[in-house]
Every structure is written in structure tokens, then in C-alpha cells.
PDB file with one MODEL, atoms N, CA, C and O in Angstrom:
MODEL        1
ATOM      1  N   MET A   1      18.574   6.008   9.300  1.00  0.00           N
ATOM      2  CA  MET A   1      18.068   5.951  10.223  1.00  0.00           C
ATOM      3  C   MET A   1      16.554   6.978   9.648  1.00  0.00           C
ATOM      4  O   MET A   1      15.442   6.509   9.407  1.00  0.00           O
ATOM      5  N   ALA A   2      16.890   8.172   9.564  1.00  0.00           N
ATOM      6  CA  ALA A   2      15.471   8.515   9.182  1.00  0.00           C
ATOM      7  C   ALA A   2      14.668   7.796   8.057  1.00  0.00           C
ATOM      8  O   ALA A   2      13.457   8.013   8.037  1.00  0.00           O
ATOM      9  N   GLU A   3      15.039   7.218   7.403  1.00  0.00           N
ATOM     10  CA  GLU A   3      14.413   6.405   5.978  1.00  0.00           C
ATOM     11  C   GLU A   3      14.098   5.497   6.768  1.00  0.00           C
ATOM     12  O   GLU A   3      12.920   5.272   6.492  1.00  0.00           O
ATOM     13  N   LEU A   4      14.475   4.658   7.784  1.00  0.00           N
ATOM     14  CA  LEU A   4      13.721   3.394   8.230  1.00  0.00           C
ATOM     15  C   LEU A   4      12.244   4.018   9.060  1.00  0.00           C
ATOM     16  O   LEU A   4      11.141   3.490   8.917  1.00  0.00           O
ATOM     17  N   VAL A   5      12.507   5.242   9.937  1.00  0.00           N
ATOM     18  CA  VAL A   5      11.400   5.607  10.327  1.00  0.00           C
ATOM     19  C   VAL A   5      10.374   6.183   9.486  1.00  0.00           C
ATOM     20  O   VAL A   5       9.246   6.234   9.978  1.00  0.00           O
ATOM     21  N   ASP A   6      10.544   6.628   8.312  1.00  0.00           N
ATOM     22  CA  ASP A   6       9.676   6.933   7.368  1.00  0.00           C
ATOM     23  C   ASP A   6       8.766   5.847   6.454  1.00  0.00           C
ATOM     24  O   ASP A   6       7.778   6.053   5.750  1.00  0.00           O
ATOM     25  N   ILE A   7       9.522   4.572   6.759  1.00  0.00           N
ATOM     26  CA  ILE A   7       9.259   3.340   6.207  1.00  0.00           C
ATOM     27  C   ILE A   7       8.386   2.856   7.020  1.00  0.00           C
ATOM     28  O   ILE A   7       7.258   2.525   6.654  1.00  0.00           O
ATOM     29  N   SER A   8       8.885   2.742   8.426  1.00  0.00           N
ATOM     30  CA  SER A   8       8.008   2.291   9.683  1.00  0.00           C
ATOM     31  C   SER A   8       6.989   2.852   9.671  1.00  0.00           C
ATOM     32  O   SER A   8       6.099   2.039   9.921  1.00  0.00           O
ATOM     33  N   GLU A   9       6.498   4.104   9.469  1.00  0.00           N
ATOM     34  CA  GLU A   9       5.655   5.228   9.487  1.00  0.00           C
ATOM     35  C   GLU A   9       4.628   4.550   8.395  1.00  0.00           C
ATOM     36  O   GLU A   9       3.702   3.903   8.884  1.00  0.00           O
ATOM     37  N   ARG A  10       4.687   4.616   7.303  1.00  0.00           N
ATOM     38  CA  ARG A  10       4.194   4.048   6.182  1.00  0.00           C
ATOM     39  C   ARG A  10       3.736   2.685   6.356  1.00  0.00           C
ATOM     40  O   ARG A  10       2.649   2.326   5.902  1.00  0.00           O
ATOM     41  N   VAL A  11       4.455   1.962   6.944  1.00  0.00           N
ATOM     42  CA  VAL A  11       4.064   0.475   7.326  1.00  0.00           C
ATOM     43  C   VAL A  11       2.676   0.434   8.285  1.00  0.00           C
ATOM     44  O   VAL A  11       1.615  -0.157   8.085  1.00  0.00           O
ATOM     45  N   GLU A  12       2.982   1.055   9.093  1.00  0.00           N
ATOM     46  CA  GLU A  12       1.729   1.417  10.375  1.00  0.00           C
ATOM     47  C   GLU A  12       0.782   1.681   9.878  1.00  0.00           C
ATOM     48  O   GLU A  12      -0.202   0.988  10.138  1.00  0.00           O
ATOM     49  N   ARG A  13       0.686   2.548   9.155  1.00  0.00           N
ATOM     50  CA  ARG A  13      -0.366   3.282   8.272  1.00  0.00           C
ATOM     51  C   ARG A  13      -0.919   2.218   7.590  1.00  0.00           C
ATOM     52  O   ARG A  13      -2.109   2.053   7.860  1.00  0.00           O
ATOM     53  N   ALA A  14      -0.417   1.390   6.743  1.00  0.00           N
ATOM     54  CA  ALA A  14      -0.899   0.111   5.768  1.00  0.00           C
ATOM     55  C   ALA A  14      -1.511  -0.808   7.053  1.00  0.00           C
ATOM     56  O   ALA A  14      -2.657  -1.220   7.235  1.00  0.00           O
ATOM     57  N   LEU A  15      -0.790  -0.899   7.535  1.00  0.00           N
ATOM     58  CA  LEU A  15      -1.234  -2.250   8.862  1.00  0.00           C
ATOM     59  C   LEU A  15      -3.016  -1.506   9.561  1.00  0.00           C
ATOM     60  O   LEU A  15      -4.092  -2.084   9.715  1.00  0.00           O
ATOM     61  N   GLU A  16      -2.629  -0.107   9.817  1.00  0.00           N
ATOM     62  CA  GLU A  16      -3.937   0.584  10.184  1.00  0.00           C
ATOM     63  C   GLU A  16      -5.200   0.294   9.632  1.00  0.00           C
ATOM     64  O   GLU A  16      -6.282   0.214  10.215  1.00  0.00           O
ATOM     65  N   SER A  17      -4.900   0.125   8.286  1.00  0.00           N
ATOM     66  CA  SER A  17      -5.724  -0.019   7.383  1.00  0.00           C
ATOM     67  C   SER A  17      -6.464  -1.214   7.267  1.00  0.00           C
ATOM     68  O   SER A  17      -7.628  -1.339   6.885  1.00  0.00           O
ATOM     69  N   LEU A  18      -5.609  -2.141   7.663  1.00  0.00           N
ATOM     70  CA  LEU A  18      -6.310  -3.475   7.957  1.00  0.00           C
ATOM     71  C   LEU A  18      -6.690  -3.855   8.865  1.00  0.00           C
ATOM     72  O   LEU A  18      -7.583  -4.666   8.618  1.00  0.00           O
ATOM     73  N   ARG A  19      -6.477  -3.704  10.168  1.00  0.00           N
ATOM     74  CA  ARG A  19      -6.869  -3.737  11.237  1.00  0.00           C
ATOM     75  C   ARG A  19      -8.343  -3.832  11.919  1.00  0.00           C
ATOM     76  O   ARG A  19      -8.572  -4.306  13.032  1.00  0.00           O
ATOM     77  N   PRO A  20      -9.377  -3.233  10.941  1.00  0.00           N
ATOM     78  CA  PRO A  20     -10.556  -3.407  11.213  1.00  0.00           C
ATOM     79  C   PRO A  20     -11.063  -4.777  10.768  1.00  0.00           C
ATOM     80  O   PRO A  20     -12.005  -5.363  11.300  1.00  0.00           O
ATOM     81  N   TYR A  21     -10.364  -5.214   9.770  1.00  0.00           N
ATOM     82  CA  TYR A  21     -10.475  -6.504   9.031  1.00  0.00           C
ATOM     83  C   TYR A  21      -9.881  -7.852  10.082  1.00  0.00           C
ATOM     84  O   TYR A  21     -10.476  -8.841  10.511  1.00  0.00           O
ATOM     85  N   LEU A  22      -8.698  -7.462  10.230  1.00  0.00           N
ATOM     86  CA  LEU A  22      -8.524  -8.512  11.139  1.00  0.00           C
ATOM     87  C   LEU A  22      -9.166  -9.024  12.349  1.00  0.00           C
ATOM     88  O   LEU A  22      -9.346 -10.196  12.680  1.00  0.00           O
ATOM     89  N   GLU A  23      -9.587  -7.569  13.156  1.00  0.00           N
ATOM     90  CA  GLU A  23     -10.546  -7.308  14.349  1.00  0.00           C
ATOM     91  C   GLU A  23     -11.548  -8.140  14.285  1.00  0.00           C
ATOM     92  O   GLU A  23     -11.791  -8.992  15.140  1.00  0.00           O
ATOM     93  N   ALA A  24     -12.275  -7.915  13.131  1.00  0.00           N
ATOM     94  CA  ALA A  24     -13.609  -8.333  13.052  1.00  0.00           C
ATOM     95  C   ALA A  24     -13.525 -10.204  13.007  1.00  0.00           C
ATOM     96  O   ALA A  24     -14.520 -10.905  13.194  1.00  0.00           O
ATOM     97  N   ASP A  25     -12.378 -10.658  12.771  1.00  0.00           N
ATOM     98  CA  ASP A  25     -12.546 -11.988  12.759  1.00  0.00           C
ATOM     99  C   ASP A  25     -11.664 -11.967  14.313  1.00  0.00           C
ATOM    100  O   ASP A  25     -11.179 -13.098  14.294  1.00  0.00           O
ATOM    101  N   GLY A  26     -11.237 -11.385  15.503  1.00  0.00           N
ATOM    102  CA  GLY A  26     -10.908 -11.988  16.350  1.00  0.00           C
ATOM    103  C   GLY A  26      -9.193 -11.410  16.469  1.00  0.00           C
ATOM    104  O   GLY A  26      -8.598 -11.364  17.546  1.00  0.00           O
ATOM    105  N   GLY A  27      -8.628 -11.031  15.245  1.00  0.00           N
ATOM    106  CA  GLY A  27      -7.303 -10.996  15.380  1.00  0.00           C
ATOM    107  C   GLY A  27      -6.767  -9.470  15.376  1.00  0.00           C
ATOM    108  O   GLY A  27      -7.453  -8.464  15.555  1.00  0.00           O
ATOM    109  N   ASN A  28      -5.004  -9.557  15.061  1.00  0.00           N
ATOM    110  CA  ASN A  28      -5.141  -8.461  15.025  1.00  0.00           C
ATOM    111  C   ASN A  28      -3.211  -8.589  14.578  1.00  0.00           C
ATOM    112  O   ASN A  28      -2.603  -9.659  14.544  1.00  0.00           O
ATOM    113  N   ILE A  29      -2.617  -7.274  14.301  1.00  0.00           N
ATOM    114  CA  ILE A  29      -1.445  -7.271  13.868  1.00  0.00           C
ATOM    115  C   ILE A  29      -0.582  -6.328  14.196  1.00  0.00           C
ATOM    116  O   ILE A  29      -0.994  -5.208  13.894  1.00  0.00           O
ATOM    117  N   SER A  30       0.804  -6.355  14.864  1.00  0.00           N
ATOM    118  CA  SER A  30       1.547  -5.061  14.960  1.00  0.00           C
ATOM    119  C   SER A  30       2.889  -5.170  14.774  1.00  0.00           C
ATOM    120  O   SER A  30       3.619  -6.015  15.290  1.00  0.00           O
ATOM    121  N   LEU A  31       3.187  -4.341  14.062  1.00  0.00           N
ATOM    122  CA  LEU A  31       4.599  -4.036  12.982  1.00  0.00           C
ATOM    123  C   LEU A  31       5.848  -4.442  14.526  1.00  0.00           C
ATOM    124  O   LEU A  31       5.778  -3.883  15.620  1.00  0.00           O
ATOM    125  N   VAL A  32       6.588  -5.227  14.244  1.00  0.00           N
ATOM    126  CA  VAL A  32       7.598  -5.348  15.399  1.00  0.00           C
ATOM    127  C   VAL A  32       8.964  -4.772  14.936  1.00  0.00           C
ATOM    128  O   VAL A  32       9.701  -4.499  15.883  1.00  0.00           O
ATOM    129  N   GLU A  33       9.535  -4.492  13.559  1.00  0.00           N
ATOM    130  CA  GLU A  33      10.754  -3.853  13.170  1.00  0.00           C
ATOM    131  C   GLU A  33      10.480  -3.804  11.870  1.00  0.00           C
ATOM    132  O   GLU A  33       9.565  -4.460  11.372  1.00  0.00           O
ATOM    133  N   VAL A  34      11.477  -2.788  11.007  1.00  0.00           N
ATOM    134  CA  VAL A  34      11.840  -2.468  10.018  1.00  0.00           C
ATOM    135  C   VAL A  34      13.287  -2.592  10.031  1.00  0.00           C
ATOM    136  O   VAL A  34      13.931  -1.825  10.747  1.00  0.00           O
ATOM    137  N   THR A  35      13.949  -3.582   9.234  1.00  0.00           N
ATOM    138  CA  THR A  35      15.450  -3.778   9.154  1.00  0.00           C
ATOM    139  C   THR A  35      15.972  -2.703   8.222  1.00  0.00           C
ATOM    140  O   THR A  35      15.375  -2.030   7.381  1.00  0.00           O
ATOM    141  N   LYS A  36      17.378  -2.720   8.632  1.00  0.00           N
ATOM    142  CA  LYS A  36      17.906  -1.828   7.478  1.00  0.00           C
ATOM    143  C   LYS A  36      18.271  -2.377   6.161  1.00  0.00           C
ATOM    144  O   LYS A  36      18.774  -1.791   5.202  1.00  0.00           O
ATOM    145  N   GLU A  37      17.897  -3.713   6.302  1.00  0.00           N
ATOM    146  CA  GLU A  37      17.688  -4.604   4.991  1.00  0.00           C
ATOM    147  C   GLU A  37      16.148  -4.282   4.147  1.00  0.00           C
ATOM    148  O   GLU A  37      15.877  -4.500   2.966  1.00  0.00           O
ATOM    149  N   HIS A  38      15.449  -3.798   5.031  1.00  0.00           N
ATOM    150  CA  HIS A  38      14.441  -3.356   4.469  1.00  0.00           C
ATOM    151  C   HIS A  38      13.366  -4.585   4.734  1.00  0.00           C
ATOM    152  O   HIS A  38      12.345  -4.727   4.062  1.00  0.00           O
ATOM    153  N   HIS A  39      13.638  -5.182   5.485  1.00  0.00           N
ATOM    154  CA  HIS A  39      12.835  -6.429   5.901  1.00  0.00           C
ATOM    155  C   HIS A  39      11.307  -5.930   7.157  1.00  0.00           C
ATOM    156  O   HIS A  39      11.555  -5.424   8.251  1.00  0.00           O
ATOM    157  N   VAL A  40      10.315  -6.120   6.835  1.00  0.00           N
ATOM    158  CA  VAL A  40       9.505  -6.082   7.921  1.00  0.00           C
ATOM    159  C   VAL A  40       8.821  -7.033   8.727  1.00  0.00           C
ATOM    160  O   VAL A  40       7.949  -7.766   8.260  1.00  0.00           O
ATOM    161  N   LYS A  41       9.138  -7.049   9.782  1.00  0.00           N
ATOM    162  CA  LYS A  41       8.689  -8.178  10.764  1.00  0.00           C
ATOM    163  C   LYS A  41       7.434  -7.617  11.356  1.00  0.00           C
ATOM    164  O   LYS A  41       7.560  -6.514  11.887  1.00  0.00           O
ATOM    165  N   VAL A  42       6.043  -8.261  11.367  1.00  0.00           N
ATOM    166  CA  VAL A  42       5.193  -8.059  12.058  1.00  0.00           C
ATOM    167  C   VAL A  42       4.848  -9.433  13.023  1.00  0.00           C
ATOM    168  O   VAL A  42       5.531 -10.452  12.915  1.00  0.00           O
ATOM    169  N   LYS A  43       3.742  -9.334  13.945  1.00  0.00           N
ATOM    170  CA  LYS A  43       3.200 -10.135  14.900  1.00  0.00           C
ATOM    171  C   LYS A  43       1.950 -10.133  15.089  1.00  0.00           C
ATOM    172  O   LYS A  43       1.258  -9.245  15.587  1.00  0.00           O
ATOM    173  N   LEU A  44       1.601 -11.315  14.620  1.00  0.00           N
ATOM    174  CA  LEU A  44       0.124 -11.716  14.438  1.00  0.00           C
ATOM    175  C   LEU A  44      -0.484 -12.188  16.162  1.00  0.00           C
ATOM    176  O   LEU A  44       0.086 -12.879  17.006  1.00  0.00           O
ATOM    177  N   HIS A  45      -1.908 -11.462  16.221  1.00  0.00           N
ATOM    178  CA  HIS A  45      -2.360 -11.395  17.734  1.00  0.00           C
ATOM    179  C   HIS A  45      -3.525 -12.207  17.421  1.00  0.00           C
ATOM    180  O   HIS A  45      -3.882 -12.437  16.266  1.00  0.00           O
ATOM    181  N   GLY A  46      -4.184 -12.689  18.583  1.00  0.00           N
ATOM    182  CA  GLY A  46      -5.801 -13.534  18.335  1.00  0.00           C
ATOM    183  C   GLY A  46      -6.076 -14.595  17.697  1.00  0.00           C
ATOM    184  O   GLY A  46      -5.583 -15.678  18.010  1.00  0.00           O
ATOM    185  N   ALA A  47      -6.711 -14.475  16.940  1.00  0.00           N
ATOM    186  CA  ALA A  47      -6.686 -15.549  15.875  1.00  0.00           C
ATOM    187  C   ALA A  47      -6.454 -15.157  14.577  1.00  0.00           C
ATOM    188  O   ALA A  47      -7.095 -15.639  13.644  1.00  0.00           O
ATOM    189  N   CYS A  48      -5.576 -14.309  14.429  1.00  0.00           N
ATOM    190  CA  CYS A  48      -4.681 -14.604  13.145  1.00  0.00           C
ATOM    191  C   CYS A  48      -3.613 -15.372  13.764  1.00  0.00           C
ATOM    192  O   CYS A  48      -2.808 -15.663  12.879  1.00  0.00           O
ATOM    193  N   ALA A  49      -3.260 -15.815  14.862  1.00  0.00           N
ATOM    194  CA  ALA A  49      -1.782 -16.221  14.872  1.00  0.00           C
ATOM    195  C   ALA A  49      -1.837 -17.668  14.983  1.00  0.00           C
ATOM    196  O   ALA A  49      -0.847 -18.316  15.322  1.00  0.00           O
ATOM    197  N   ASP A  50      -3.128 -18.278  14.669  1.00  0.00           N
ATOM    198  CA  ASP A  50      -3.454 -19.567  14.426  1.00  0.00           C
ATOM    199  C   ASP A  50      -4.189 -19.802  13.405  1.00  0.00           C
ATOM    200  O   ASP A  50      -4.186 -21.022  13.237  1.00  0.00           O
ATOM    201  N   CYS A  51      -5.165 -19.009  12.205  1.00  0.00           N
ATOM    202  CA  CYS A  51      -5.772 -19.247  11.218  1.00  0.00           C
ATOM    203  C   CYS A  51      -5.210 -19.836  10.312  1.00  0.00           C
ATOM    204  O   CYS A  51      -4.037 -19.717   9.959  1.00  0.00           O
ATOM    205  N   GLU A  52      -6.163 -20.621   9.812  1.00  0.00           N
ATOM    206  CA  GLU A  52      -5.618 -21.446   8.770  1.00  0.00           C
ATOM    207  C   GLU A  52      -5.610 -20.718   7.483  1.00  0.00           C
ATOM    208  O   GLU A  52      -5.166 -21.329   6.511  1.00  0.00           O
ATOM    209  N   MET A  53      -6.137 -19.210   7.287  1.00  0.00           N
ATOM    210  CA  MET A  53      -6.277 -18.896   6.440  1.00  0.00           C
ATOM    211  C   MET A  53      -5.331 -18.232   6.500  1.00  0.00           C
ATOM    212  O   MET A  53      -5.446 -17.566   5.471  1.00  0.00           O
ATOM    213  N   ILE A  54      -4.043 -17.768   7.186  1.00  0.00           N
ATOM    214  CA  ILE A  54      -3.128 -16.527   7.423  1.00  0.00           C
ATOM    215  C   ILE A  54      -2.359 -16.477   6.398  1.00  0.00           C
ATOM    216  O   ILE A  54      -1.912 -15.361   6.136  1.00  0.00           O
ATOM    217  N   HIS A  55      -1.950 -17.657   5.481  1.00  0.00           N
ATOM    218  CA  HIS A  55      -1.178 -17.638   4.395  1.00  0.00           C
ATOM    219  C   HIS A  55      -1.775 -16.362   3.528  1.00  0.00           C
ATOM    220  O   HIS A  55      -1.117 -15.360   3.252  1.00  0.00           O
ATOM    221  N   MET A  56      -2.996 -16.569   3.196  1.00  0.00           N
ATOM    222  CA  MET A  56      -3.764 -15.951   1.889  1.00  0.00           C
ATOM    223  C   MET A  56      -3.966 -14.224   2.478  1.00  0.00           C
ATOM    224  O   MET A  56      -3.943 -13.240   1.740  1.00  0.00           O
ATOM    225  N   THR A  57      -4.162 -14.207   3.984  1.00  0.00           N
ATOM    226  CA  THR A  57      -3.977 -12.912   4.314  1.00  0.00           C
ATOM    227  C   THR A  57      -2.888 -12.150   4.441  1.00  0.00           C
ATOM    228  O   THR A  57      -2.967 -10.932   4.281  1.00  0.00           O
ATOM    229  N   MET A  58      -1.419 -12.926   4.827  1.00  0.00           N
ATOM    230  CA  MET A  58      -0.319 -12.594   4.840  1.00  0.00           C
ATOM    231  C   MET A  58       0.205 -12.177   3.453  1.00  0.00           C
ATOM    232  O   MET A  58       0.945 -11.200   3.345  1.00  0.00           O
ATOM    233  N   LYS A  59      -0.207 -12.972   2.302  1.00  0.00           N
ATOM    234  CA  LYS A  59       0.033 -13.255   1.010  1.00  0.00           C
ATOM    235  C   LYS A  59      -0.561 -11.871   0.329  1.00  0.00           C
ATOM    236  O   LYS A  59       0.077 -10.943  -0.167  1.00  0.00           O
ATOM    237  N   GLY A  60      -1.869 -12.021   0.455  1.00  0.00           N
ATOM    238  CA  GLY A  60      -2.536 -11.105  -0.347  1.00  0.00           C
ATOM    239  C   GLY A  60      -3.058 -10.116   0.298  1.00  0.00           C
ATOM    240  O   GLY A  60      -3.561  -9.425  -0.588  1.00  0.00           O
ATOM    241  N   GLY A  61      -3.295  -9.501   1.534  1.00  0.00           N
ATOM    242  CA  GLY A  61      -3.471  -8.610   2.455  1.00  0.00           C
ATOM    243  C   GLY A  61      -2.547  -7.494   2.921  1.00  0.00           C
ATOM    244  O   GLY A  61      -2.538  -6.356   2.451  1.00  0.00           O
ATOM    245  N   VAL A  62      -1.854  -7.901   3.792  1.00  0.00           N
ATOM    246  CA  VAL A  62      -0.395  -7.594   4.445  1.00  0.00           C
ATOM    247  C   VAL A  62       0.537  -7.281   3.637  1.00  0.00           C
ATOM    248  O   VAL A  62       0.956  -6.150   3.390  1.00  0.00           O
ATOM    249  N   GLU A  63       0.921  -8.404   3.157  1.00  0.00           N
ATOM    250  CA  GLU A  63       2.232  -8.035   2.384  1.00  0.00           C
ATOM    251  C   GLU A  63       1.972  -6.823   1.097  1.00  0.00           C
ATOM    252  O   GLU A  63       2.827  -5.998   0.777  1.00  0.00           O
ATOM    253  N   GLN A  64       0.378  -6.957   0.363  1.00  0.00           N
ATOM    254  CA  GLN A  64       0.093  -6.284  -1.001  1.00  0.00           C
ATOM    255  C   GLN A  64       0.282  -4.981  -0.066  1.00  0.00           C
ATOM    256  O   GLN A  64       1.225  -4.273  -0.420  1.00  0.00           O
ATOM    257  N   ALA A  65      -0.456  -4.523   1.089  1.00  0.00           N
ATOM    258  CA  ALA A  65      -0.664  -3.344   1.501  1.00  0.00           C
ATOM    259  C   ALA A  65       0.424  -2.665   2.057  1.00  0.00           C
ATOM    260  O   ALA A  65       0.486  -1.446   2.218  1.00  0.00           O
ATOM    261  N   ILE A  66       1.534  -3.731   2.433  1.00  0.00           N
ATOM    262  CA  ILE A  66       2.716  -2.915   2.985  1.00  0.00           C
ATOM    263  C   ILE A  66       3.963  -2.605   1.825  1.00  0.00           C
ATOM    264  O   ILE A  66       4.905  -1.844   2.047  1.00  0.00           O
ATOM    265  N   ARG A  67       3.733  -3.428   0.434  1.00  0.00           N
ATOM    266  CA  ARG A  67       4.580  -3.184  -0.189  1.00  0.00           C
ATOM    267  C   ARG A  67       3.679  -1.909  -1.316  1.00  0.00           C
ATOM    268  O   ARG A  67       4.273  -1.275  -2.188  1.00  0.00           O
ATOM    269  N   GLN A  68       2.373  -1.788  -1.057  1.00  0.00           N
ATOM    270  CA  GLN A  68       2.003  -0.442  -1.929  1.00  0.00           C
ATOM    271  C   GLN A  68       2.192   0.474  -1.348  1.00  0.00           C
ATOM    272  O   GLN A  68       2.300   1.409  -2.142  1.00  0.00           O
ATOM    273  N   ALA A  69       2.357   0.934   0.099  1.00  0.00           N
ATOM    274  CA  ALA A  69       2.534   1.961   1.008  1.00  0.00           C
ATOM    275  C   ALA A  69       4.072   2.400   1.218  1.00  0.00           C
ATOM    276  O   ALA A  69       4.559   3.493   1.510  1.00  0.00           O
ATOM    277  N   ALA A  70       4.855   0.717   0.873  1.00  0.00           N
ATOM    278  CA  ALA A  70       6.496   1.420   0.873  1.00  0.00           C
ATOM    279  C   ALA A  70       7.302   0.394  -0.102  1.00  0.00           C
ATOM    280  O   ALA A  70       7.991  -0.565   0.246  1.00  0.00           O
ATOM    281  N   PRO A  71       7.043   0.828  -1.332  1.00  0.00           N
ATOM    282  CA  PRO A  71       7.797   0.114  -2.293  1.00  0.00           C
ATOM    283  C   PRO A  71       9.129  -0.527  -2.243  1.00  0.00           C
ATOM    284  O   PRO A  71       9.389  -1.262  -3.196  1.00  0.00           O
ATOM    285  N   GLU A  72       9.900  -0.414  -1.447  1.00  0.00           N
ATOM    286  CA  GLU A  72      10.993  -0.540  -0.851  1.00  0.00           C
ATOM    287  C   GLU A  72      11.585  -1.750  -0.124  1.00  0.00           C
ATOM    288  O   GLU A  72      12.687  -2.297  -0.140  1.00  0.00           O
ATOM    289  N   VAL A  73      10.319  -1.976   0.582  1.00  0.00           N
ATOM    290  CA  VAL A  73      10.351  -3.060   1.182  1.00  0.00           C
ATOM    291  C   VAL A  73      10.696  -4.335   0.541  1.00  0.00           C
ATOM    292  O   VAL A  73      10.185  -4.660  -0.531  1.00  0.00           O
ATOM    293  N   VAL A  74      11.585  -5.102   1.190  1.00  0.00           N
ATOM    294  CA  VAL A  74      11.969  -6.382   0.633  1.00  0.00           C
ATOM    295  C   VAL A  74      11.636  -7.681   1.038  1.00  0.00           C
ATOM    296  O   VAL A  74      11.865  -8.556   0.203  1.00  0.00           O
ATOM    297  N   LYS A  75      11.223  -7.978   1.951  1.00  0.00           N
ATOM    298  CA  LYS A  75      10.034  -8.862   2.848  1.00  0.00           C
ATOM    299  C   LYS A  75       9.600  -8.419   3.541  1.00  0.00           C
ATOM    300  O   LYS A  75       9.931  -7.395   4.139  1.00  0.00           O
ATOM    301  N   VAL A  76       8.194  -9.467   3.733  1.00  0.00           N
ATOM    302  CA  VAL A  76       7.362  -9.175   5.306  1.00  0.00           C
ATOM    303  C   VAL A  76       7.391 -10.573   5.873  1.00  0.00           C
ATOM    304  O   VAL A  76       7.422 -11.582   5.168  1.00  0.00           O
ATOM    305  N   GLU A  77       7.379 -10.570   7.027  1.00  0.00           N
ATOM    306  CA  GLU A  77       7.627 -11.746   7.808  1.00  0.00           C
ATOM    307  C   GLU A  77       6.709 -11.537   8.942  1.00  0.00           C
ATOM    308  O   GLU A  77       6.531 -10.422   9.432  1.00  0.00           O
ATOM    309  N   ALA A  78       6.040 -12.764   9.420  1.00  0.00           N
ATOM    310  CA  ALA A  78       5.559 -12.864  10.627  1.00  0.00           C
ATOM    311  C   ALA A  78       6.215 -13.583  11.521  1.00  0.00           C
ATOM    312  O   ALA A  78       6.155 -14.793  11.305  1.00  0.00           O
ATOM    313  N   ILE A  79       7.064 -13.130  12.827  1.00  0.00           N
ATOM    314  CA  ILE A  79       7.715 -13.731  13.359  1.00  0.00           C
ATOM    315  C   ILE A  79       6.967 -14.918  14.379  1.00  0.00           C
ATOM    316  O   ILE A  79       7.614 -15.481  15.262  1.00  0.00           O
ATOM    317  N   ASN A  80       5.831 -15.143  14.179  1.00  0.00           N
ATOM    318  CA  ASN A  80       5.249 -15.602  15.446  1.00  0.00           C
ATOM    319  C   ASN A  80       4.652 -16.818  14.243  1.00  0.00           C
ATOM    320  O   ASN A  80       3.800 -17.613  14.641  1.00  0.00           O
ATOM    321  N   TRP A  81       5.069 -16.894  13.000  1.00  0.00           N
ATOM    322  CA  TRP A  81       4.056 -17.831  12.091  1.00  0.00           C
ATOM    323  C   TRP A  81       5.187 -18.238  11.186  1.00  0.00           C
ATOM    324  O   TRP A  81       6.124 -17.520  10.837  1.00  0.00           O
ATOM    325  N   ASN A  82       4.962 -19.512  10.849  1.00  0.00           N
ATOM    326  CA  ASN A  82       5.999 -20.625  10.350  1.00  0.00           C
ATOM    327  C   ASN A  82       4.801 -20.764   8.692  1.00  0.00           C
ATOM    328  O   ASN A  82       3.645 -21.179   8.618  1.00  0.00           O
ATOM    329  N   SER A  83       5.516 -20.344   7.846  1.00  0.00           N
ATOM    330  CA  SER A  83       5.296 -19.939   6.315  1.00  0.00           C
ATOM    331  C   SER A  83       5.301 -21.191   5.575  1.00  0.00           C
ATOM    332  O   SER A  83       4.647 -21.518   4.585  1.00  0.00           O
ATOM    333  N   ALA A  84       6.437 -22.019   6.463  1.00  0.00           N
ATOM    334  CA  ALA A  84       6.412 -23.193   5.696  1.00  0.00           C
ATOM    335  C   ALA A  84       5.493 -24.250   5.539  1.00  0.00           C
ATOM    336  O   ALA A  84       5.745 -25.178   4.771  1.00  0.00           O
TER     337      ALA A  84
ENDMDL
END
């Protein structure tokens, strides 16, 4: 359990570093959960929730920042965005 708290704290710091950029475009992101399988679930807010460029933001920004902060993360997904 302590390991998940540590991962969550590092993921939260990674998201905090991205927030100014997301907020500048009218959006935001929040951490929902880090599972025991090291899957990170986030929620997109505001303009991010229906942005046409969110795929690039998720892969090139969010996922990259999270994996840099917590390399043990296996998967990053937005619970309110269909990546298909």
C-alpha cells in the first residue's frame, strides 16, 4: 500500500507540472486512481475532455510525464475519454 501512495504522489507531481499548460487551454486533469497493477487512471476536465488533440496530449505529454516520474507505471488511461 505504501508503494501505491509513493507512486500516487509522484504521479500527482507530474500532473501538477502539466496543469499550467492544460489550464491555458481551458482544461485540467486529475488523478483518479493508481491500481495495484500500476495502472494510472486520470480524469480530463474542461476543454481537455473533448479536445481534438487530446490523443497527442495524452501520449506525448501526460503519459510521458507520468512514466518519467514513475517508471513502474504500466498503463495510463483517461476514464472519460475513449482512445479508440
